[in-house]
N, C-alpha and C positions, 0 to 999 in steps of 0.2 A: 757922782758917787754910783748911782744905778747902773750906769753904762759900764763902769770899771768892773763892778761884781758881776755883770752878765757877760762881759767879754772874758773875765778870768774864768767863770763856769763853762763857758764855751770852749776855750782853749783846753782846759782840764778834761771835758768830754772827749774832745777830739784825740787829745794826747792818750787817754786812756784807751779808747777804741782803737787808735793807732797801734799802740803797743800790743793790745790783744791781738789784732790781726797779723802783726808782724811775728809774733811768738807762734802763732798757730801755722803761718806758712813756712816757718823755719824748721818745722819738724817733718821730716820726711815720713811717709806712711811705713816704710820698712826700716826705720831708725833702730828699733830694737832687735832686729833680726840678728841672731848670733849662735855659735856652736861652742859650748865648753867641753874642753877635753882633759881638765886637770886630773880627773879621777879614771880616765879611760885606760881599760886593760884589755888584752885579748887573751882569752882562755876558753878551753872547751869548745871551740869552734864558733865563738862569739866575740864580739867586741861589747863591752858593758861600761857603765860609769859616765855616760855622755848626758849633756844638759843641752837643751834647746829653746830658744826663744824666737818665735815667729808670729807674724801678724796675719798670716792666710795659710791655708791648708797646702800641704806639700808633702814632700818626702826627704828623709835624710838618708843619703847614698853613701856607702863605703866604696871607695875606689882604691886600687892596688897601683901605686904610682910606679912600681918597678916593672909593670907591664908595658910601658910605653905610652905613645899617645894614639888615639885617645885613651885615658887610663880604663882599665877594666873595672866592671862593677863586681863587687863580692857580695853585696847584699844591700837592702834598703828596708825602710821601715816608714809608715805613714805617719805624719805628725800634724797636729791640729793647732789652730791658733792659740797662743799663750805660751806659758812656760812649762817644760816638761823636764823633770830630773830623772836620772838613773835610767836612761834609754838602753836598751839592749837591742842588738842585731845579730842575728844569725847569719854567719859567713857561709857562702855557697862554695868556696874554695879556700886554698891554704894562702894565707897572705905572704907577700914577698917582705922586702926589706922596708918598704915605706908605704904607709896608708894615709889617706886623706878622706875627710867627710865633707860633703857637699850637699847643699840644700837645692832642692827642686820644686818648682811649683806644679800643683795639679792644674793643668790648663785646658785639658779637654773634658773634664767633669765625669769621667768614667770611675774615679778612685781606684785606679790601677796605674802602676807606675810604667810608663810606655816609652820612655827615653832610652835611646840606644841605636846600634848601627841600623841604618836605614829609616830611622825614626827620631830624628833630632829637632824636629819642628814642635813636638808636644812634651809637656811636662819639662820644660826647659830650667837651666839652672836660676835660682833666685839672685838678684843682684841688689847690692847697696852702692850707690853712687857710681853705678855703671859696671862694677866689678862684682864676679860671682862670690857668693858666700861659701868659702872653703877653708877648713882648718886641717893642718897636718897633724897626725898623730906621732908623736915621738916615743922612743924606746920600746918599739915593738920588736 
């Protein structure tokens, strides 16, 4: 009887610790990374009403999809880890017919958005499951 109780306790302990380790490993570090555009609107040279969830510092960048590839950047704002509501980004140009928002990582530690023509190896796009975190903004 004592062997049965000890064996059962050992199996339960292994099962509990195994389940915990599995749950922890199933959660990618960037799982919560997202951009919300349900309340987004462009007016007075800004895009407003954006929400962002990130787990690392970076930038939310506005791209003009009508400008061709690579998309032109119309503005950006630094974002800190956590959730941020009502983000507003000043636009540096007139938006075309399509806008998208993309998250970029701060990769070189200088707290300045440096990604762009001739500088594509720094402040690179954030990815989830190998895909960049980007959200189209409709109705602009």
